[in-house]
C-alpha positions as CSV (number, residue, x, y, z in Angstrom):
1,M,41.3,47.2,-19.0
2,Q,37.4,46.8,-19.2
3,Y,35.9,43.6,-21.0
4,R,32.6,41.6,-21.3
5,G,32.7,38.6,-19.0
6,F,29.9,36.9,-20.8
7,G,28.4,35.2,-17.8
8,Y,25.2,34.6,-19.5
9,L,27.0,32.6,-22.3
10,H,29.4,30.8,-19.6
11,A,25.7,29.6,-17.9
12,R,24.2,28.3,-21.2
13,V,27.3,26.4,-21.8
14,I,27.5,24.9,-18.3
15,L,24.0,23.8,-18.4
16,A,24.3,22.3,-21.6
17,L,27.3,20.0,-20.3
18,Q,25.3,19.4,-17.3
19,Y,22.5,17.9,-19.3
20,D,24.8,15.7,-21.5
21,L,26.4,14.6,-18.0
22,E,22.6,13.8,-16.9
23,V,22.2,11.7,-19.9
24,L,25.3,9.8,-19.6
25,E,24.5,9.4,-15.9
26,R,21.0,7.9,-16.4
27,E,22.5,5.4,-19.2
28,L,25.2,4.3,-16.7
29,E,22.4,3.8,-13.8
30,T,20.3,1.8,-16.7
31,L,23.4,-0.5,-17.4
32,D,24.1,-1.2,-13.5
33,K,20.3,-1.6,-12.9
34,W,20.1,-4.3,-15.9
35,D,23.3,-6.1,-14.4
36,L,21.7,-6.2,-11.0
37,E,18.3,-7.4,-11.9
38,D,18.6,-9.2,-15.1
39,G,22.3,-10.2,-15.0
40,N,24.3,-12.1,-12.4
41,G,25.1,-9.4,-10.7
42,E,28.8,-10.6,-10.7
43,R,30.3,-7.6,-13.3
44,L,29.4,-4.9,-10.7
45,K,31.6,-7.0,-8.5
46,S,34.6,-7.0,-10.6
47,K,35.9,-4.1,-12.8
48,A,38.6,-6.4,-14.5
49,L,35.2,-8.9,-15.3
50,D,33.2,-6.0,-16.6
51,D,36.3,-5.0,-18.6
52,S,36.7,-8.3,-20.2
53,E,33.5,-9.1,-21.1
54,I,31.7,-7.7,-24.5
55,R,28.3,-6.5,-24.5
56,N,25.8,-8.4,-26.9
57,E,22.4,-8.2,-27.9
58,E,21.0,-9.1,-24.3
59,L,21.5,-5.6,-23.4
60,P,18.1,-3.8,-23.0
61,A,16.5,-1.8,-25.7
62,D,17.3,1.5,-23.9
63,C,20.7,1.0,-23.7
64,D,20.8,1.0,-27.5
65,G,22.2,-2.6,-27.8
66,Q,25.8,-1.2,-28.5
67,R,27.5,0.9,-25.6
68,N,29.0,-1.2,-22.6
69,R,29.8,0.3,-19.5
70,L,33.5,1.1,-20.7
71,Q,32.3,3.5,-23.6
72,V,29.7,5.2,-21.2
73,L,32.4,5.8,-18.7
74,A,35.0,7.1,-21.6
75,D,32.3,9.5,-22.8
76,L,31.7,10.5,-18.8
77,K,35.4,11.1,-18.1
78,R,35.6,13.4,-21.2
79,K,32.7,15.3,-20.4
80,L,33.5,15.6,-16.9
81,L,37.0,17.0,-17.7
82,E,35.2,19.6,-20.1
83,Y,32.7,20.4,-17.5
84,G,34.4,20.5,-14.2
85,T,38.3,20.0,-13.7
86,D,39.8,21.5,-16.5
87,E,37.2,23.6,-18.3
88,M,34.0,25.2,-17.4
89,L,33.2,25.5,-13.9
90,L,36.3,26.2,-12.6
91,K,36.9,29.0,-15.5
92,A,33.6,30.3,-15.0
93,R,34.3,30.5,-11.1
94,E,37.4,32.4,-12.0
95,M,35.7,34.8,-14.3
96,S,33.0,35.6,-11.8
97,A,35.4,36.3,-9.3
98,L,37.0,39.2,-11.6
99,Q,36.0,42.8,-10.0
100,R,33.5,44.8,-11.4
101,P,34.9,48.4,-12.7
102,A,34.2,51.4,-10.6
103,D,31.2,53.5,-11.8
104,S,33.3,56.3,-12.8
105,D,35.8,53.9,-14.8
106,W,32.7,52.6,-16.5
107,R,31.2,56.1,-17.2
108,S,34.7,57.3,-18.4
109,L,34.7,54.3,-20.8
110,S,31.2,54.9,-22.1
111,N,31.5,58.7,-22.6
112,W,34.7,58.3,-24.5
113,M,33.0,55.7,-26.6
114,Y,30.2,57.6,-27.6
115,S,32.1,60.9,-28.1
116,K,34.7,59.6,-29.8
117,A,33.2,56.5,-31.9
118,P,36.5,54.9,-32.3
119,L,34.3,51.6,-33.2
120,V,31.6,51.2,-35.7
121,A,28.3,51.7,-33.9
122,Q,27.7,47.8,-33.7
123,E,31.0,46.9,-32.2
124,Q,30.7,49.4,-29.3
125,E,27.6,48.1,-28.0
126,F,29.5,46.1,-25.4
127,A,30.2,49.1,-23.4
128,K,26.3,49.4,-22.8
129,R,26.3,46.2,-20.8
130,K,27.4,47.6,-17.3
131,E,26.0,44.6,-15.5
132,D,28.6,42.2,-17.9
133,I,31.6,44.3,-17.5
134,V,34.8,42.9,-15.6
135,T,37.8,44.8,-15.3
136,L,41.7,43.3,-15.2
137,R,42.5,46.1,-13.2
138,K,43.4,45.0,-9.5
139,G,41.4,47.2,-7.3
140,R,42.3,49.8,-4.9
141,E,41.7,49.8,-1.1
142,G,39.0,52.2,-0.7
143,A,38.5,52.7,-4.4
144,A,35.3,54.7,-3.9
145,F,36.8,57.2,-1.7
146,D,39.7,57.4,-4.4
147,N,37.4,58.0,-7.0
148,L,35.7,60.9,-4.8
149,V,39.2,62.4,-4.3
150,E,39.8,62.2,-7.9
151,R,36.4,63.6,-8.7
152,M,37.0,66.6,-6.4
153,L,40.5,67.3,-8.2
154,G,39.0,67.3,-11.6
155,R,36.1,69.8,-10.4
156,T,38.9,72.0,-8.7
157,N,40.9,71.7,-11.9
158,R,37.9,72.9,-14.1
159,F,37.1,75.6,-11.5
160,F,40.8,77.2,-12.0
161,H,40.3,76.7,-15.7
162,R,37.1,78.7,-15.7
163,C,38.9,81.3,-13.8
164,G,41.7,81.6,-16.5
165,W,44.3,79.6,-14.6
166,E,45.3,77.2,-16.9
167,K,48.7,76.0,-14.7
168,N,47.5,75.7,-11.2
169,I,48.3,73.9,-8.2
170,I,46.5,70.9,-9.3
171,Q,48.2,70.7,-12.4
172,Y,51.6,71.2,-11.0
173,V,51.2,68.5,-8.5
174,F,49.1,65.7,-9.7
175,V,49.7,65.9,-13.6
176,T,53.2,64.8,-14.7
177,K,54.8,66.0,-17.9
178,E,54.3,62.5,-19.5
179,L,50.6,62.3,-18.5
180,E,49.9,65.8,-19.9
181,D,51.6,64.9,-23.2
182,K,48.9,61.9,-23.7
183,T,46.0,63.8,-24.3
184,S,45.4,67.0,-26.4
185,E,41.9,67.4,-25.1
186,D,40.9,70.3,-23.3
187,F,39.1,68.6,-20.4
188,V,40.8,65.3,-20.0
189,R,43.0,65.2,-17.5
190,Y,45.3,62.1,-16.2
191,Y,46.2,62.2,-12.8
192,D,49.2,60.3,-11.3
193,P,47.9,57.3,-9.3
194,V,50.9,57.6,-6.9
195,R,50.4,61.0,-6.1
196,V,46.6,60.7,-5.8
197,D,47.2,57.5,-3.4
198,K,49.5,59.6,-1.3
199,L,46.8,62.5,-1.1
200,V,44.2,59.9,0.0
201,N,46.5,58.5,2.9
202,I,47.2,62.0,4.1
203,I,43.4,62.6,4.1
204,I,42.9,59.2,5.9
205,T,45.5,59.9,8.4
206,A,44.4,63.3,9.2
207,I,40.7,61.9,9.8
208,I,42.3,59.2,12.2
209,F,44.2,61.7,13.9
210,V,41.3,63.9,14.4
211,L,39.0,60.8,15.6
212,L,41.4,59.8,18.3
213,V,42.3,63.6,19.5
214,L,38.6,64.9,19.5
215,P,37.1,62.6,22.1
216,V,40.1,62.8,24.5
217,V,40.1,66.7,24.4
218,A,36.2,66.7,25.0
219,L,36.4,64.2,27.7
220,Y,39.5,66.4,29.2
221,E,37.6,69.6,29.1
222,M,34.5,68.0,30.6
223,S,36.5,66.3,33.7
224,D,38.7,69.4,33.9
225,A,35.6,71.6,34.7
226,S,33.9,69.0,36.7
227,K,31.0,68.9,34.6
228,A,31.4,65.2,33.0
229,T,28.8,62.7,34.3
230,P,29.7,59.0,33.6
231,F,26.4,59.1,31.1
232,E,27.9,61.9,29.3
233,A,31.3,60.4,28.9
234,I,30.2,57.0,27.9
235,G,27.5,59.2,25.2
236,I,30.6,60.6,24.0
237,L,32.5,57.3,23.7
238,V,29.6,55.9,21.7
239,V,29.2,58.7,19.3
240,F,32.9,58.6,18.3
241,T,33.1,54.8,18.3
242,L,30.2,55.1,15.8
243,I,31.7,57.7,13.7
244,F,35.0,55.8,13.8
245,G,33.1,52.8,12.5
246,M,31.6,54.4,9.8
247,A,34.7,56.1,8.5
248,M,36.4,52.8,8.6
249,S,33.7,50.9,6.6
250,S,33.5,53.8,3.9
251,L,37.4,54.5,3.7
252,T,38.8,51.1,3.5
253,R,37.3,47.8,2.4
254,A,37.9,46.3,6.0
255,T,35.9,42.8,6.6
256,R,33.3,42.8,9.2
257,Q,35.7,40.9,11.7
258,E,37.9,43.6,10.8
259,L,35.6,46.2,11.7
260,F,34.7,44.7,14.9
261,A,38.2,44.4,16.0
262,A,39.2,48.0,15.1
263,S,36.3,49.6,16.6
264,A,36.6,47.4,19.9
265,A,40.2,48.5,19.9
266,Y,39.3,52.2,19.3
267,C,36.7,52.0,22.2
268,A,39.0,50.5,24.7
269,V,41.4,53.3,24.2
270,L,38.7,55.8,25.1
271,V,37.7,53.6,28.2
272,V,41.3,53.5,29.5
273,F,41.4,57.1,29.4
274,I,38.2,57.8,30.9
275,S,39.0,55.2,33.7
276,N,42.5,56.5,34.6
277,F,41.7,60.0,34.0
278,T,41.6,62.0,37.6
279,P,41.5,65.7,37.4
280,Q,44.4,67.2,39.2
281,T,44.4,70.0,41.6
282,V,47.5,72.1,42.5
283,E,47.7,73.8,45.9
284,I,49.8,76.8,46.4
285,A,51.4,77.1,49.8
286,T,51.3,80.6,51.7
């Protein structure tokens, strides 16, 4: 699902239409100026009057002596629709909003194009234009992390193959029979995206659990041993909050405000634990 966006050509066509509109704009301004200075000025005050009167040889030379305001406005309407509302600007904006393919997806396309050569050389040149390639595939959250997991699965699978284990755990878990039948290549594997997403969710859940438990355990141990000072507790809080923020920014596509809100909530949990924790002592009566 990777195709050229032709951003450069969109820009050239839009600039050409923009120039045509500017020419018509100047022509309309010339008509208005002539009516205001050399005419009686009444035509500018009444659309009905302007529509009813016919332009004649009294028009200035730079108006070509032929076109009246109705004709100019008709051309402007056509060009504006072509330029803006129905055509180029909005379509170009929609095109520019399409996502760029992930680096691994683009490399897969390029490698396949040049190793298999399914098209003649001239027609597969589009795969080289990485800066102009767009994808219709809806991006997954944290696509970079998902791609990292897929690469690790591929490397692990190749390692097992080199060791002589053609049917290994990666094959059984992440490659379905239908996906396995889609390729006869020795080193090409299609992994089930649903199962890969589940693995990614498990990893992210484990990371969140560790980031919540580790600082609490560390603060508990320090407080229980009466070794914790306020500055040490604050230091642990700051370090783990920074780690949480970096993990969230790298594993998800959280916006800046979402990142701030999540980091503040995480920090608040640790602050509540620090403020409410008091070491308990147990006395045994004799």
